[in-house]
N, C-alpha and C positions, 0 to 999 in steps of 0.2 A: 573167900572171894575178895573181901575188902582188903585183907592182908596182902593178897597177891597184887592188888592195884597199888597199895601203898609202896610195896617193894619196887614195882615198876617205876613209880614216880620218883623214888629216891635214887634210882639208878641213873647216872649221868644227869643229875638234877640241874646243875649249873649250865650245862649245854642246852638243856631243854628250856631253861629260863631265858637264856640268851636268844634262842630262836623265837620265843614268844615276843621278847622286846623288839627284835628286828622286824618281826611281822607287824607289830603295832606301829613302828616308825614308818615302814613302807606304806601302811594303810593311811597314815596321816598325810604323807607326801602326796599320795594319789588323790586323796580328798581335796587337799589344798590346790593341786594342779587343776583338778576338775572345776573347782569353784573359782579359779582365777579368771577374772573378766578380761577379755581381749577383743580386738576389733580387726576385721579383715575387709578389704574393699574389692568389689568385683565389677566388671563391665558386663551389663546384662542387656540383651536386645529389648527394645520397647515395642510392645504390641499395641495396636490401636483398634479399639472396638468402635465401629462407625455407628452413627445415629441412623435409625431407620427412615427418618423423614427429612432431616436437615443434611445439607452437604457442606463439607469443609471449605471455608473461604480462605482462612489464614491459620497457620499453626503447623505442628509436627504431625505428619501422617506417614512418613517413611517407616516401614516396618523394620528396616535395618538400623534405624537410629538407636543408639545405645544410651543408657543412663548408668550412672555410677551408683552402686548400692553398697552402703557400709553396713556390715553385719556385726553386731555386738552381743556377746554372751559368753558362757563358759568356754574356756580354751579348748577342751577336748571336743566339744560340739562344733565350734566355729572352725577349728582346724581341719575338720573332716569334710567341710563343705566345698563344692565346686560351683563354678558359674552356671553350669547346666542344671544345678539343683534349684536355681532361683527363677522366678517368673515375674516380670514387670509389665504393667499394662496401664493404659488410660482408657476410661470408658466414657465416650462422648454421649452415650445415652443418658448421662446425668444432666446434660445441658437442657434447660427448660425453655430458654428464650433465645431465638435466633437473632442475628443482626448486631450483636454487641460482643466485644471481647470479654471472655470469661476464663478463669483459672480452673483447670480440671486436675484433680489430684492424681499423682502417680502412685499406683498401688503395687505392692510387692508381696509375694508369698514364697514359702520355702517348704521343705519336707514336713509332713504332718507330725512326725515324731518330735520336731523341734518347736511345735506350737507352744507359746507361752514361755519358752526358755531363752529365746534370742530376740533381738530387736533389729528391724530393717529400716534404714534411713536412705531413701533414694535422693539423688542430686542430678537434676533439679527435682524438687518435691512436687511441683505443679507444672502444667503445660498451658500456655496461653493460646486460646483458639477463638475463632469467630466462625460460627456456623450460619448458613443461610438456608432459607426454606426451599424445598424442591416443589415444583408445580408442573402441571401438564396442561398445555393449551393446544387447541386445534389451529393449525396454520395453513393458509391457502398455498397450493403448489402451482408453480409455473414452470414450463419447459422451454428451454432455449437451445438451438433454434426449434421453432415449432412446425416449420415447413420449409421446403426447398427442393432442389434438384440434385440428384446424385448421378454422376456419369460413370458407367462401367463399359470400358472400351468405346464402341461407337453408339452404345445405347444409353438412354436417359430414363431415370425413374423419379417420379415425384413422390416425396414422402410427407407425411403429416405426423406429428407427435403430440400426445396429450397425456396428462396424468390419469391413471385409472381411477383414483380417488381425488376429488378436487381439494380436499383438506386432509391433513394427517396430524395425529397427536405428536406433540413434541414435549419432552420432559427435560427439566434442568433447573438450574438455579433461578429463583424467582426474580432476582435483580437483573439478570441478563436476559432471561426469557421475556421480560416485559418490553424489551427493545425490538424483539423479532416481529417482522411484519410479513415476510414471505419466505417460503422454502423454494429455492431455485435448483432445478435439475439441469445441469449443463451436459448436453450430449456431445460425444466425441465422434470423429470421423468413422471409427470402426462400428459405432452403434448404428450409424445411418446406412451402412452397406446393405443392400437388399439380399435376402437369403436365396441364392441361386443354386440350383442343382441341374446339371446337364444343360445349362443355358436357360433353364426355365425358372420362373419365380416360384420357389418351393412353397411359400406361404405368403398370403397378402398382408398378414399382420403378425407382430411378435410383441411379447411383453418382457421388459427388463426391470430388474431391481437395481436402482441407482442411488448413490449417496446424494444428499441434498446439501446445498449451501444456504445457511440461514442468514438473512440479511435484514437490515433495518429499513426505515422509511426512505432513506436516500441510497439504498442498495449497497451499503457498506457491510462487510461480514461481521457477524456477532460471534465473538469467541467464547471459550470456556463453557460450551454446551456440548454434551456427548453427541457422537455422530448418529444421524438418523437417515432413514432410507425412504424412498417413495417408488411405487411401481408405475412405469411408463409404458404406454402402448404406442407402437410405431406401425403405420400402415404404408404400403407402397403400391404404386401403379405405374406400369411402363407407359411411357409417352410414345406416340407415333413418331416416325422419323421426321426430323426438322431440318432447317437450313440456317446456317450462320450468316448474319448480315451485319453490316456496319451500323453503329449508332452515330447519328448526326445531331449534336446539341443545337438548339435554337435559342436565340436571344431576342429580347424586346427592350425598347428604351435605349438610352445611350449614356455613356459616362460623362461626367461634368467636363466643362471646358478646362483645358490644361492637362487632361489625362487621355490616354489612348488604350484601346483594347489590343492586347498582345496576342492572345490566343484563348481558345475554348476547347476543352477535351473532356471525354467521357470515360468512366471506368465502371465496367469493362468497355472496351472499344467495340465489341460486337456482342450480339445476343442471338438466341435461337428462336426462329419463328416456325409455327406449324399451321397446318391448314385448319380453318374453322368452317370450311364448306362441307355440306353433307356428302358430296361426292369425293371428298378427300383431296381435291385439287389444291395446289399451292400457287397463289398468284405470283407473278413475276415481280418480286420485290428485291431491291438491292440495298435499301437504306431504311432504317427506322428512326424517326425523329422524336426528340424529346419535346415536352411542353416548354414554352418559352421561359427562359431565365431572365428576370428583370435586371438590367444594368443601371437603372436610374439611381443616381446618387452614389454609386460605388466608386471608391477611390483606391481600394486595395485588393490584392488577390483574395479570392474566397472560394470555398467549396460548398456545394449544396446538393440536395437530392432532388432529382427531377423525374417526374413520371414519364413513361414511354407511351407514345401514341401508336396503338396497334394498327397497321394497315388493314384496309378492308379485306375480309376473307381470311384473316390470320389470327392466331392467338400467340401470346408471348410467354416464353418460359419464365421471364421475370418482368415485373411491372415497373421498375424504376432503376436508375443508375445514378452514380455520383458524377456531378459536373463540376469541373475545376475551371475557374475563370482567372486569367492572368491580366493584370492591369498595371500600367506604369505611368508615372508623371512625365510629361514632356518638358523640354527646355523651352523657355520663352526669351524673346529679345525685346529690349525697350531702348529707345533712343531719347536722350535728353539733349536738346539743342540749346545753344546760347547759355552754357553754364559759366558764370563769371569766374575769372581767374583771380585768386587772391595772392598778393605778393607777401611772402613771409621773410623775416630776418633782413629787411632792407637796411643798408647803412644809415646811421642817424644823420638827419639833415639832407639826405640825398633825394633827388627827384627821380622817380621811376616811371618809365613808360613801357608799354607792351605793344609788340607788333600786332597781336590779336588779343583783345580783352576778354574774349569768351572762347570756349571750345565745345565741340559736340562729343558727347560720351555715349557709346553704345555698350550696353550691359546685357549679358546672357546668364541664365541660371534656371533653377527649378521654377516652374510656372507659379507655384504658390508663393515663392519669395519675390520674384521679379514683378509679377503683375500688379501687386498693390503699391509699388514704389511711386513716389511723386518726386518733384524737383528738389524738395528739401532733403531727400535721402542721398544726394550726390553733391560733392564739393570738389573744386579743382584749385590747385595752387602751384606756385613756383617758389623755389627757395633761392633768395638773393643773398644769402649769407656769404660773406667773403668776396663778393664781387666789387671790383673797383670801377672808376669812371669808364664809360664807354658802352659799347653794345655787345651783348653776350647771348649766345644761343643756349637756352635752358630748357630741360625737359619738363613737361607738365605732368604733375602727379594728381591722382584722383582718389578721393575717399568715398567708399560706398559700403553697404552692409556686408557682413561676413557671409560666406557660402555663395557669393555672387562671383561669376567669372567675367572679368573685364574683356570685352570684345575688341574695342578700338577707341582711340582718342584722336580727334582731328581738330586742330593740328596737334601732333605729339610733341613738337618743340616750338617754342616761341622765342622771339628776340626781346631781350630785356635791356633797356637803355638806362644807364645810371649817370646822373649829372648832378653837379654841385653848383650852386649860384656863386658868382665871384663879385666882390664889391668894387 
């Protein structure tokens, strides 16, 4: 048996020896290539693991945000990797203290079989984040409008709206939630339509789930808080037939001197009245008056709310209207008599005489400008510049405050006599 093996070994010995040498060389090359250290870079989506109690204030939270991962290790292992084999994430649950910026490490993992054989280096290696605490507060709910009249054809329905629960829990970032004072439910026209079926009120009340607007102490919206809802109950009652009558605004007092009342109007110009008598009779009424609007001291246009005075035996569909008052300043006229005329630019050494040494000046303009003027505010003069000896007709010019309209100067022209003494 041994001899047979030796015979086989000796047969083509050199060829067999060459094969063994080639196999050893190939093995060495494979081992060297395997052990060769190389690096490959991949773009890997970054997953964010949220904190159960704190909310992200600033930082990377987009799940599609990518990080660059550099993988270093044996060539044969690294070259077989794909981007989908890698998982990159940041875990915000590691944040222990809210309200300050912190660096959270970006972590990377790959196939289990590569554990301990390759190195993962993400870029960036950390993510800067600021987390804030989440809280829950109970906030009062208000509904607007909370009552009114809805018209359907020739019929009118009075509605009232109120929150089912006066306060609702609101959750969100503690820093913003601390600003919230009220949850406002704003009802739209469609919400207020009465539910009619075959002309009848199908139900006297209905409940709606409506989003709320969270506002601060001055009714400004508070942002960055998740949407919340409140349940609102609306009730309707049909009103008996009424009658539209005109609204007549009333005033008391008077505007100051120098101003005049241009007009007074109401919005709306008419309201609906209904019977308040047990027999349902409607008094013969054509006008509803407002409570008097005081004009004392008013010098500008203004709008105010005035309550309506219900005529005896009637009730009103609304209790007040807007009253707009138009006021304007009047023009005033003031006469300044015997205003001295000053001669300007008279020839040197000349004697000058005027046919009229004074003039009467009549000024008009806004009352507030004209009324306070006294004689010191007006000056009259003639320009004698360039005049030679003799008598000349010269126009009188007047100086007065701006924004005043000159009405008249009497006389408008005076005779100026220029004379020189002869030796």
